[in-house]
C-alpha positions as CSV (number, residue, x, y, z in Angstrom):
1,M,54.0,-70.1,138.7
2,S,55.5,-72.3,141.5
3,D,53.4,-73.8,144.3
4,E,54.9,-71.3,146.7
5,L,54.0,-68.3,144.6
6,I,50.5,-69.7,144.0
7,A,50.1,-70.0,147.8
8,L,51.3,-66.4,148.2
9,Q,48.8,-65.1,145.7
10,S,46.0,-67.0,147.4
11,E,47.0,-65.7,150.8
12,E,46.9,-62.1,149.5
13,D,43.6,-62.6,147.7
14,S,42.0,-64.2,150.8
15,H,42.6,-61.3,153.1
16,W,39.3,-59.5,153.5
17,W,40.6,-56.1,152.6
18,F,42.1,-57.1,149.3
19,A,39.2,-59.5,148.5
20,S,36.6,-56.7,149.2
21,R,38.4,-54.1,147.1
22,T,39.0,-56.5,144.2
23,R,35.4,-57.7,144.2
24,A,34.0,-54.1,144.3
25,L,36.4,-52.8,141.7
26,L,35.9,-55.6,139.2
27,G,32.1,-55.3,139.6
28,L,32.3,-51.7,138.6
29,L,34.7,-52.4,135.7
30,D,32.6,-55.3,134.4
31,R,29.7,-52.9,133.9
32,E,31.9,-50.6,131.8
33,L,34.0,-53.0,129.8
34,V,32.7,-55.5,127.2
35,E,36.0,-56.4,125.6
36,N,38.7,-58.9,126.8
37,N,41.5,-57.9,124.4
38,L,42.3,-54.5,125.9
39,R,45.7,-53.0,126.6
40,V,45.9,-52.6,130.4
41,L,48.4,-50.7,132.5
42,D,48.5,-51.3,136.3
43,V,50.4,-48.3,137.9
44,G,52.0,-49.2,141.2
45,C,51.6,-52.9,140.5
46,G,53.9,-54.0,143.3
47,A,54.2,-57.8,143.3
48,G,51.4,-58.1,140.7
49,N,48.6,-58.8,143.1
50,M,46.0,-57.3,140.7
51,I,47.6,-58.3,137.4
52,L,46.1,-61.7,137.6
53,H,42.6,-60.2,138.1
54,L,43.0,-57.5,135.5
55,S,44.1,-60.0,132.9
56,R,40.3,-60.8,132.4
57,Y,40.3,-57.6,130.3
58,G,43.3,-58.2,128.2
59,S,47.1,-58.0,128.2
60,V,48.4,-56.3,131.4
61,V,51.7,-54.4,131.9
62,G,52.6,-53.3,135.4
63,I,55.0,-50.6,136.7
64,D,56.3,-49.9,140.1
65,N,59.1,-47.7,141.5
66,N,60.3,-50.4,144.0
67,P,62.4,-53.2,142.6
68,A,61.8,-55.6,145.6
69,P,58.1,-56.5,144.8
70,L,58.9,-56.5,141.1
71,Q,61.1,-59.5,141.7
72,I,58.0,-61.4,143.0
73,A,56.0,-60.2,140.0
74,H,58.7,-61.5,137.6
75,Q,58.7,-64.9,139.3
76,R,55.0,-65.0,138.8
77,G,55.6,-64.5,135.1
78,Y,54.1,-61.0,134.9
79,D,55.3,-58.1,132.6
80,A,56.2,-55.7,135.4
81,R,58.7,-52.9,134.8
82,L,60.6,-50.5,137.0
83,S,59.4,-47.0,136.5
84,Q,58.3,-43.8,138.2
85,A,54.5,-43.2,137.9
86,E,55.3,-39.5,137.4
87,D,57.3,-40.3,134.2
88,M,56.1,-43.4,132.4
89,P,58.2,-45.0,129.6
90,F,55.2,-45.4,127.2
91,E,54.0,-43.6,124.1
92,D,50.8,-41.4,124.2
93,E,47.5,-43.3,124.1
94,S,49.2,-46.7,124.7
95,F,46.5,-48.3,126.9
96,D,42.7,-48.8,126.9
97,L,42.5,-49.2,130.7
98,V,44.8,-47.6,133.3
99,T,44.6,-48.6,137.0
100,T,46.1,-46.8,140.0
101,L,45.0,-48.7,143.0
102,D,46.0,-47.1,146.3
103,V,48.9,-45.3,144.6
104,I,48.6,-41.6,144.2
105,E,48.3,-41.0,148.0
106,H,52.0,-42.0,148.2
107,S,53.1,-39.2,145.9
108,D,54.0,-35.6,146.7
109,D,52.6,-34.7,143.2
110,D,49.5,-36.8,142.7
111,L,48.3,-34.5,139.9
112,R,51.4,-35.3,137.9
113,I,50.6,-39.0,138.1
114,L,47.1,-38.5,137.0
115,R,48.2,-36.4,134.1
116,E,50.7,-39.1,133.0
117,C,47.8,-41.6,133.3
118,H,45.8,-39.3,131.0
119,R,48.7,-39.1,128.5
120,V,49.1,-42.9,128.2
121,C,45.4,-43.6,128.1
122,A,43.7,-43.9,124.7
123,N,40.9,-41.6,123.7
124,G,37.7,-43.3,125.0
125,G,39.7,-45.3,127.5
126,L,39.2,-45.6,131.2
127,I,41.1,-45.0,134.4
128,A,40.2,-47.0,137.6
129,I,41.5,-45.5,140.8
130,T,41.2,-46.3,144.5
131,V,42.4,-44.0,147.4
132,P,42.0,-43.9,151.2
133,A,39.1,-41.7,152.3
134,F,38.8,-38.7,154.7
135,Q,41.8,-37.0,156.1
136,W,40.3,-37.1,159.6
137,L,40.8,-40.9,159.5
138,W,44.6,-40.4,159.3
139,S,46.2,-43.1,161.4
140,H,49.4,-45.1,162.0
141,N,48.6,-47.2,159.0
142,D,48.9,-44.1,156.8
143,V,52.3,-43.3,158.4
144,I,53.9,-46.8,157.8
145,N,52.5,-46.8,154.3
146,D,54.1,-43.4,153.6
147,H,50.9,-41.8,152.6
148,K,50.9,-38.0,152.0
149,R,47.1,-37.5,152.2
150,R,43.7,-39.1,152.3
151,Y,40.8,-37.9,150.0
152,S,37.2,-36.8,149.9
153,R,35.1,-37.4,146.8
154,S,35.2,-33.7,145.9
155,E,39.0,-33.6,146.2
156,L,39.5,-36.6,144.0
157,R,37.0,-35.4,141.4
158,A,38.8,-32.0,141.2
159,K,42.2,-33.7,140.7
160,L,40.8,-36.0,138.0
161,T,39.1,-33.1,136.2
162,Q,42.3,-31.1,136.3
163,A,44.1,-34.1,134.8
164,G,41.6,-34.1,131.9
165,F,39.4,-37.1,132.9
166,D,35.6,-37.2,133.0
167,V,34.2,-39.0,136.1
168,R,31.8,-41.8,135.2
169,R,31.3,-43.4,138.6
170,M,32.6,-42.5,142.0
171,T,31.7,-44.1,145.3
172,Y,33.0,-44.7,148.8
173,N,33.9,-48.3,149.7
174,N,34.0,-50.3,152.9
175,C,30.8,-48.4,153.9
176,L,29.2,-51.2,155.9
177,I,32.1,-51.6,158.3
178,F,32.6,-47.9,158.6
179,P,30.5,-47.5,161.8
180,V,32.9,-49.9,163.5
181,A,36.2,-49.1,161.7
182,A,36.1,-45.3,162.1
183,P,35.7,-45.2,165.9
184,L,38.3,-47.9,166.2
185,I,40.8,-45.9,164.1
186,L,40.1,-42.8,166.2
187,A,40.3,-44.7,169.5
188,R,43.7,-46.2,168.6
189,R,45.0,-42.8,167.6
190,R,44.0,-41.2,170.9
191,A,45.4,-44.1,172.9
192,E,48.6,-44.2,170.8
193,R,48.2,-48.0,170.7
194,E,49.0,-49.4,167.2
195,L,49.9,-52.8,165.9
196,E,53.5,-53.3,164.8
197,L,53.4,-54.4,161.2
198,A,56.3,-55.3,158.9
199,T,57.2,-52.7,156.3
200,P,60.0,-52.7,153.7
201,S,61.7,-49.9,155.6
202,T,61.9,-51.9,158.8
203,D,62.0,-55.5,157.6
204,Q,64.3,-56.5,154.7
205,G,62.0,-59.6,154.1
206,A,58.9,-57.5,153.6
207,Y,58.2,-56.5,150.0
208,Q,55.1,-54.6,150.9
209,V,53.5,-53.3,154.2
210,E,52.0,-56.2,156.1
211,M,48.2,-56.3,156.2
212,E,46.7,-56.2,159.7
213,P,45.9,-59.8,160.5
214,A,42.4,-61.1,161.1
215,S,41.4,-64.4,162.6
216,P,39.7,-66.9,160.2
217,P,36.2,-66.3,161.6
218,V,36.6,-62.5,161.5
219,N,38.2,-62.6,158.0
220,A,35.3,-64.8,156.8
221,I,32.7,-62.3,158.2
222,L,34.4,-59.3,156.7
223,R,34.7,-61.1,153.3
224,G,31.0,-61.7,153.5
225,V,30.4,-58.0,154.3
226,G,32.5,-57.1,151.2
227,R,30.5,-59.5,149.0
228,L,27.3,-57.9,150.1
229,E,28.7,-54.4,149.6
230,A,29.9,-55.3,146.1
231,A,26.3,-56.4,145.3
232,V,24.9,-53.0,146.5
233,L,27.4,-51.2,144.4
234,R,25.9,-52.7,141.3
235,A,22.9,-50.6,141.9
236,T,24.0,-47.5,143.7
237,D,26.9,-45.4,145.1
238,L,27.7,-45.6,148.8
239,P,27.6,-42.3,150.9
240,F,30.7,-42.9,153.1
241,G,33.5,-45.4,153.7
242,T,37.2,-45.8,154.4
243,S,38.2,-45.7,150.8
244,I,37.0,-44.4,147.4
245,I,36.6,-46.1,144.1
246,C,36.4,-44.1,140.9
247,I,36.0,-44.9,137.2
248,A,36.7,-42.0,134.8
249,S,37.1,-41.8,131.0
250,K,39.3,-39.8,128.6
251,G,37.6,-37.9,125.8
252,T,33.9,-38.3,126.8
253,Q,31.5,-36.1,128.7
254,A,29.6,-38.7,130.8
255,T,29.2,-38.0,134.5
256,D,28.7,-40.5,137.4
257,S,25.1,-39.4,137.8
258,E,24.1,-40.2,134.2
259,A,22.9,-43.4,132.8
260,R,25.7,-45.0,130.7
261,P,25.9,-47.7,128.1
262,P,28.8,-50.2,128.5
263,Q,32.2,-48.7,127.4
264,R,33.5,-50.3,124.2
265,A,37.2,-49.8,124.1
266,S,39.6,-50.2,121.2
267,R,39.7,-53.6,119.4
268,R,43.4,-53.3,118.7
269,Q,45.4,-56.3,119.6
270,P,47.6,-56.1,122.7
271,E,51.1,-55.1,121.9
272,H,52.6,-56.0,125.3
273,T,53.9,-59.4,126.3
274,R,55.4,-61.0,129.3
275,P,59.2,-61.1,129.6
276,S,59.2,-64.9,128.9
277,E,57.4,-64.3,125.6
278,R,59.9,-61.8,124.4
279,E,62.9,-64.0,124.9
């Protein structure tokens, strides 16, 4: 990976929102997964922001329906393929872990995506999913990201159950900043004053929607809050927040209120390789 791409990855990882989501998600997955040779699929991988982090669990394949960010992913050396999430080019039960991180809210048919994830997930495998929370928090950010909806815990649970998954853990995230974030979102909506952020539809140089900037001191504070929240999540679920994180399984009956032993996924060797390794 070039110095420029390393700097880009570092910049993305350092933003408080990405850093907090990544820390919280990996904290939950580390409690479920004890293998590091799993077959992992990142649905909606974009430029591969999460592929680096998910590789701690095994060999990662990413898919996205937008070729622009995939160019960045390929330059980073990741196995990232052009595909629709509603119709994936993989055999049944191809992956031990499937992730859909802030993806299904972009689709008119979110249930179809979840059913495809269930199809390609191995029996006993896991899906990790994040979505924006609470429809009443709808904002300009949802519009420019082309979201179709936001979710409550009960709504997301119902969709996952319909798709055939058993919920193991579901919690809100960004809880500690919620008392400040929610009023700010509502105030901006009433005042019709929103930041102008670059998006692929308005800026040809943008391969993803620009994250709202934060000054270094504010970013450091919010990263610290995210670190504290990730520690809390190791012990308990959070009652509210601006997003939801869920871990669900295929082919088991555990629920998110039950005590669970660590998930031991298939020991089969990864079959997927990066493009450079196939040539």
